[in-house]
VOGU-3710 file (C-alpha; in Angstrom, 3 decimals, decimal comma):
1> midrfshvdg> 65,829/-136,752/148,147  63,682/-137,620/144,712  61,734/-141,285/146,326  60,992/-138,278/149,665  58,977/-136,035/147,236  57,509/-138,035/144,269  54,463/-138,282/146,624  53,370/-134,448/147,103  49,902/-133,652/147,553  49,488/-137,619/147,666
11> vsnkdrgtsl> 49,859/-138,196/144,057  52,900/-140,919/143,157  54,599/-140,268/140,236  52,971/-143,746/138,907  49,165/-141,776/139,614  50,746/-138,541/137,443  51,822/-140,668/134,616  48,604/-142,292/134,176  46,634/-139,527/134,652  48,821/-138,050/131,317
21> nrsestsrdi> 48,127/-141,091/129,374  44,466/-140,890/130,650  44,508/-137,115/129,143  46,063/-137,975/125,743  43,695/-140,683/124,878  40,959/-138,508/125,896  42,339/-136,166/123,108  43,144/-138,454/120,486  39,469/-139,819/121,130  38,217/-136,285/120,670
31> qvaqqtiydf> 40,152/-135,934/117,371  38,926/-139,359/115,795  35,265/-138,453/116,918  35,531/-134,718/115,484  36,875/-136,081/112,189  33,981/-138,789/111,624  31,554/-135,467/111,753  33,466/-133,540/109,355  33,771/-136,795/106,781  29,804/-137,577/107,212
41> llvsvktlsp> 29,297/-133,676/106,740  31,325/-133,526/103,778  30,158/-136,490/102,256  26,296/-134,759/102,627  26,850/-131,690/101,679  28,786/-133,113/98,149  25,769/-136,169/97,652  22,537/-134,593/99,215  20,354/-131,576/98,940  20,953/-128,458/101,126
51> sevlaefkql> 17,283/-129,590/102,659  18,511/-132,881/103,320  22,338/-131,548/104,933  19,806/-129,476/107,045  17,916/-131,940/107,946  21,094/-133,871/108,581  23,161/-130,819/110,681  20,023/-130,624/112,559  19,209/-134,170/113,599  22,841/-134,164/115,536
61> fihhsetlns> 23,457/-130,957/116,597  20,177/-129,601/117,526  17,677/-132,797/118,625  21,073/-135,167/119,083  19,474/-138,284/117,321  20,905/-140,789/115,004  21,634/-139,012/111,326  22,370/-140,808/108,243  25,536/-142,293/109,684  24,537/-144,545/112,877
71> etlpalyiiv> 28,623/-143,166/113,782  27,887/-139,969/114,350  26,049/-139,565/117,199  28,297/-141,896/119,355  31,404/-139,707/118,152  28,938/-136,228/119,103  29,021/-138,017/122,953  32,485/-138,879/123,286  32,930/-135,168/123,014  30,123/-134,228/125,865
81> fanqehefhn> 31,055/-136,946/128,089  34,822/-136,195/127,969  33,177/-132,394/129,058  34,986/-130,407/126,197  33,036/-127,262/126,174  35,696/-125,704/124,169  35,698/-128,417/121,545  32,079/-129,062/121,354  32,444/-125,294/120,419  34,931/-125,671/117,717
91> tlkracyili> 33,558/-129,018/116,465  30,196/-127,245/115,674  31,981/-123,858/114,262  34,030/-125,996/111,628  30,992/-128,434/110,960  28,998/-125,025/109,787  32,168/-123,509/107,949  32,060/-127,237/106,085  28,606/-126,612/104,937  29,370/-122,742/104,174
101> nnwelkrehg> 31,909/-123,443/101,737  30,308/-125,836/99,886  27,396/-124,258/99,629  28,823/-120,605/98,696  30,566/-122,796/95,353  27,520/-123,851/94,494  25,731/-120,822/94,944  23,064/-122,289/97,366  22,719/-118,888/99,110  19,458/-120,248/100,641
111> aikslievfs> 20,846/-122,702/102,375  23,544/-120,282/104,428  20,380/-118,528/105,396  18,752/-121,316/106,382  21,605/-122,877/108,642  21,628/-119,537/110,969  18,181/-119,793/111,094  18,894/-123,351/111,962  20,164/-122,035/116,034  16,303/-120,876/116,658
121> dpvlqrktys> 14,739/-124,047/116,633  12,436/-124,064/119,718  13,586/-127,341/121,278  16,568/-125,434/122,260  14,461/-123,358/124,982  12,666/-126,804/126,161  13,369/-128,343/129,592  15,002/-131,370/129,892  15,961/-133,991/132,694  18,626/-135,302/131,007
131> ptlkrlrqwl> 21,816/-134,062/132,402  24,021/-134,623/129,122  20,887/-132,903/126,783  20,774/-130,060/129,590  24,604/-129,468/129,060  24,382/-129,666/125,164  22,225/-127,125/125,535  23,965/-124,801/127,851  26,891/-124,784/125,445  24,608/-124,346/122,531
141> krfiegedfn> 23,366/-121,432/124,204  26,908/-120,043/124,907  27,680/-120,685/121,303  24,796/-118,944/119,815  25,664/-115,895/122,197  29,292/-115,728/121,574  31,628/-114,256/118,896  32,193/-117,531/116,258  28,418/-117,285/115,959  28,311/-113,721/115,375
151> aiklfaarft> 31,369/-114,458/112,636  28,796/-117,283/111,073  26,497/-114,555/110,589  27,929/-112,319/108,372  27,963/-115,312/105,624  24,191/-114,853/105,628  23,809/-110,996/105,914  23,743/-110,431/102,662  20,362/-112,789/102,420  18,451/-111,025/105,085
161> ekqeeepwtr> 15,343/-109,560/103,938  14,768/-107,075/106,898  18,208/-105,200/106,049  17,131/-102,099/108,425  17,158/-104,809/111,423  20,649/-105,010/110,704  23,825/-103,292/112,286  25,341/-100,552/109,866  28,607/-102,347/109,995  27,224/-104,958/108,233
171> rytsyllvpq> 27,795/-102,962/105,111  31,494/-103,296/105,858  31,611/-106,917/105,835  34,043/-106,937/103,128  36,588/-105,502/106,214  34,923/-107,608/108,777  35,651/-110,977/107,402  39,712/-109,968/107,359  40,275/-111,136/110,855  38,747/-114,188/110,152
181> yidpqnpaeq> 40,845/-115,188/107,226  43,779/-113,825/108,927  43,969/-115,934/111,905  45,740/-118,975/111,613  43,896/-120,736/115,116  40,489/-120,281/112,911  39,660/-123,844/110,713  40,642/-123,689/107,725  37,287/-124,253/105,908  36,314/-120,699/107,689
191> reaarnlsrr> 39,565/-119,051/106,859  38,704/-120,187/103,063  35,284/-119,058/103,372  35,877/-115,546/104,985  38,600/-115,058/101,729  35,935/-115,877/99,046  33,248/-113,998/100,568  35,492/-110,786/101,183  36,982/-110,804/97,950  33,355/-111,365/96,234
201> lkdqfkfdla> 31,995/-108,366/97,934  34,578/-106,069/97,036  34,586/-107,497/93,322  30,945/-106,358/93,319  31,132/-103,134/94,775  33,952/-102,612/92,189  31,777/-103,371/89,364  28,631/-101,541/90,783  30,783/-98,568/90,988  32,289/-98,536/87,698
211> mytahsqaps> 29,163/-99,678/85,957  27,230/-96,452/87,778  29,915/-94,109/86,994  29,520/-95,014/83,386  26,404/-95,116/82,505  25,070/-92,414/85,179  26,464/-89,802/83,156  26,068/-91,319/79,454  24,078/-89,689/76,873  20,253/-90,540/77,228
221> alrssqrytn> 20,771/-92,397/73,754  23,498/-94,237/74,556  21,852/-95,238/78,149  20,657/-98,942/79,225  17,477/-99,623/79,974  19,079/-101,057/83,172  19,108/-98,622/86,000  22,558/-98,501/87,715  22,352/-97,223/91,242  24,547/-95,707/93,089
231> ptqlgeealr> 26,043/-98,394/95,121  28,003/-95,852/97,819  26,168/-93,730/100,155  27,933/-90,679/99,352  25,123/-89,036/96,997  25,877/-87,120/93,645  28,992/-86,384/95,443  30,128/-90,287/94,691  30,454/-88,983/90,742  32,849/-85,925/91,349
241> mvkmivakrg> 35,119/-87,187/93,553  35,507/-90,542/91,136  36,390/-87,303/88,739  38,546/-85,730/91,081  40,577/-89,276/91,996  40,843/-90,088/88,064  42,066/-86,428/87,356  45,267/-87,057/89,250  47,210/-89,032/86,406  50,191/-88,377/84,499
251> rfshrnlarl> 53,809/-87,627/86,097  52,126/-86,654/89,566  49,800/-89,953/89,815  49,997/-91,277/93,068  50,861/-95,032/91,593  53,682/-93,013/89,346  55,170/-90,891/92,941  54,886/-94,299/94,596  57,210/-96,285/91,894  59,570/-92,900/92,311
261> flqqtrdlpy> 59,795/-92,884/95,600  60,789/-96,834/95,636  63,547/-96,254/93,220  64,812/-92,797/94,863  64,717/-94,336/98,452  66,450/-97,877/97,432  70,125/-96,807/98,528  69,151/-94,771/101,617  69,494/-95,788/105,032  66,002/-96,444/107,283
271> rkfkqsliay> 66,465/-93,217/109,147  66,886/-91,331/105,967  64,131/-93,531/104,350  61,691/-92,555/107,130  62,153/-88,683/106,585  61,672/-89,149/102,927  58,664/-91,225/103,613  56,988/-88,187/105,557  57,868/-85,904/102,597  56,557/-88,500/100,200
281> llfstnqkvf> 52,671/-88,831/102,136  52,097/-85,636/102,636  53,219/-83,870/99,046  50,732/-82,229/96,884  48,313/-82,582/100,346  46,383/-78,987/99,788  44,843/-79,368/103,312  47,352/-77,197/105,045  45,744/-78,174/108,233  45,572/-81,746/107,834
291> ahtlkarlle> 49,452/-81,716/106,648  50,369/-79,504/109,863  48,773/-82,194/112,132  50,074/-85,022/110,422  53,430/-84,012/109,907  54,126/-83,403/113,619  52,599/-86,574/114,398  54,850/-88,693/111,945  57,973/-86,972/112,994  57,772/-88,047/116,296
301> hlaktyreed> 56,288/-91,380/115,610  58,837/-92,539/113,086  62,017/-91,166/115,265  61,042/-93,832/117,282  59,598/-96,434/115,071  62,797/-99,168/114,720  65,628/-96,655/115,968  67,474/-99,591/116,118  67,492/-100,158/112,565  68,379/-96,806/111,515
311> dlarnpslil> 71,777/-96,922/110,024  70,525/-100,201/108,029  69,730/-99,996/104,520  65,756/-100,053/104,191  64,459/-103,144/102,615  61,118/-104,457/101,754  60,795/-106,159/105,412  61,308/-102,336/106,766  58,982/-100,773/104,544  56,437/-103,459/105,349
321> ktcnrvidll> 56,883/-103,306/109,014  57,074/-99,161/109,009  53,664/-99,019/106,858  52,096/-101,068/109,247  53,345/-98,747/112,397  51,907/-96,237/110,371  48,493/-97,578/109,461  48,490/-97,833/113,406  48,987/-94,347/114,158  46,428/-92,992/111,248
331> ttenkqkpse> 43,670/-95,892/112,096  44,458/-97,463/116,014  47,080/-98,256/117,960  45,660/-100,828/120,783  43,535/-102,651/117,905  40,042/-101,782/119,999  39,745/-98,144/119,916  40,241/-95,037/117,208  43,905/-93,610/117,641  43,967/-89,931/118,501
341> lftlllsqet> 44,788/-88,897/115,189  42,606/-90,916/113,572  39,665/-88,514/115,237  41,412/-85,823/114,591  42,132/-85,988/111,067  38,972/-86,808/110,863  37,025/-83,914/112,783  39,319/-81,769/110,149  36,313/-83,267/107,677  39,519/-84,323/105,263
351> pltlaivllk> 38,189/-87,794/104,620  39,740/-88,295/100,809  43,165/-86,823/102,284  43,419/-89,169/104,905  42,117/-92,087/102,139  44,520/-90,761/100,012  47,534/-91,092/102,684  46,524/-94,653/103,130  46,718/-95,233/99,687  50,395/-93,901/99,213
361> lilispkslv> 51,262/-96,205/101,829  49,755/-99,120/100,318  50,978/-98,134/96,750  54,546/-98,673/98,475  53,603/-101,798/100,409  51,012/-103,941/98,664  51,505/-106,781/101,394  50,044/-103,832/104,094  46,739/-103,837/102,551  45,419/-106,985/104,429
371> ylearladll> 46,555/-105,335/107,466  45,174/-101,846/107,019  41,566/-103,784/106,070  42,014/-105,877/109,347  42,490/-102,203/111,741  39,476/-101,095/110,081  37,572/-104,124/110,910  38,775/-103,357/114,457  37,501/-100,064/114,161  34,270/-101,235/113,253
381> ryydqfprae> 33,765/-103,226/116,059  34,406/-99,998/118,187  31,775/-98,121/116,264  29,425/-100,824/116,389  28,454/-100,160/119,888  27,261/-96,275/118,642  24,159/-95,675/117,092  24,338/-94,881/112,835  23,717/-91,046/113,449  26,367/-90,704/115,644
391> cnwvinflev> 28,415/-92,802/113,291  27,960/-90,662/110,211  31,451/-89,197/109,865  32,694/-92,746/109,957  30,601/-93,899/107,468  31,625/-90,989/105,352  35,600/-92,036/105,543  34,284/-95,475/104,821  32,679/-94,236/101,605  35,026/-92,397/100,779
401> fgvtfaiyaq> 38,115/-94,982/101,359  36,116/-97,715/99,480  35,456/-95,489/96,367  39,060/-94,516/96,522  40,462/-98,077/96,566  38,280/-99,450/93,910  39,411/-97,087/91,670  43,545/-97,232/92,197  43,473/-100,430/93,689  41,431/-102,991/91,983
411> nveynlvkan> 41,589/-104,262/88,345  39,372/-101,534/86,600  40,854/-98,909/84,334  39,170/-95,413/84,734  39,381/-92,360/82,803  38,225/-89,159/82,240  36,314/-88,169/78,543  35,814/-85,152/77,053  31,947/-84,711/76,567  32,152/-82,513/73,698
421> gadpdhvfva> 34,936/-84,673/71,790  33,981/-85,635/68,117  36,980/-87,975/67,843  36,820/-91,037/69,761  40,614/-91,158/69,704  41,341/-87,715/70,988  38,787/-87,366/73,621  40,406/-89,147/76,743  41,974/-86,263/79,459  45,369/-86,262/78,472
431> dgetlseael> 48,058/-87,192/81,310  49,115/-83,764/83,284  45,990/-81,715/82,103  44,985/-79,209/84,080  41,208/-79,176/84,824  38,652/-76,285/86,033  35,879/-77,391/88,269  33,666/-76,611/85,391  35,643/-78,878/82,701  35,615/-81,380/85,483
441> eacrifsqai> 32,095/-81,282/86,259  31,581/-81,694/81,980  33,947/-84,929/81,676  32,327/-88,414/81,660  33,551/-91,339/83,307  35,394/-94,503/81,024  36,044/-97,786/82,856  37,018/-100,986/82,011  38,803/-104,215/83,275  42,652/-104,283/83,193
451> rnprfsetad> 44,484/-107,700/84,288  46,944/-107,038/86,468  46,145/-105,715/89,783  46,833/-102,357/90,636  49,269/-102,335/93,543  51,251/-105,475/92,851  52,646/-103,291/89,629  53,754/-100,706/92,693  55,895/-103,800/94,384  59,667/-103,077/95,300
461> p> 61,769/-105,061/92,941
//
């Protein structure tokens, strides 16, 4: 019976074995070819000037001609003749990130911008009678039109002179980069470059916000000659918002409440933990409509969340998974469109309240921060299709979110200082001190660097 069916469709087992061996051989040849190209670029970017590296890159991938290394062009043609467009795209993508990573380390930002411009070379539009060149140019065209190249362009968006022509979502590149560095399918160079740039952009915003808030209300005699611009798009409201957030200090600060919540729920079964979580998230929320809406949705959502674990003791893994599910509910449940609750809550014009709820989640589950930022990236990709004028309410939330997390989540300490204090040792607003609107308005903001990130302090022991 085995012999009888060993020639189905006229293909013998021997032929199948030969075909499989040929496929494995081709795959090995492509891997060796790719590594030849990567090695050449790594050596080049470390030993040649950026202009020389760009010339070599263009020779190989755009003009398809000889480079300084005689082995790179034949290596490229191994991929082409194997008709493996996917592998060509992977090779080109990783080649770009090898250069971007190394130039970022050397602060050669102009070279990154020039790398993007290489893909606008007019030669790609020329007609050719060569089947090989035609195939390569078609592959390049599809690469340029694809998501991989859009991701690469994020690294040069900061240096584009015509910022008004950029999509409004590019302002939030630090979030858009997150899916790149958490995706294990991406090359290591891409993940590293995305993580480093995202962190750098957040640090820059944190620094700019601290400088702006510290200097904008300083007495004119003490004011620096350097003018610090408002890094947010909230206008003068930014200062008032920072004061409101910083004023929440003492026993009832969000950080202390998070620590207390983790302590008090340590021995609770998971069912009770979920019930306590709702009370924790809504504690001290002054927006009654917001609180009513969120409580109803959370009760329904959490009752079904990991129900099979209800009788188990809560543990760090359950906290992480639960906070991630609540983040889904508050942002996007399918990673494609905003959740109904996200739209509903923001329609009530309570961006700060929503940002604080998200902050509370991260303060009890620090590892959920990357997950939250990835969901924000999903929202940005969705709203990117709409004009800026139609997304002002979303932009307002993102700005409020950025300020809130820069204050609570990063390594800068913010304090309020009474403007009329005479003794510098006694001018800080005391923990738990209640301030009127007028007193809050009269206060100034003082900021200083601290060593430890905020979120790590509330991690579950």
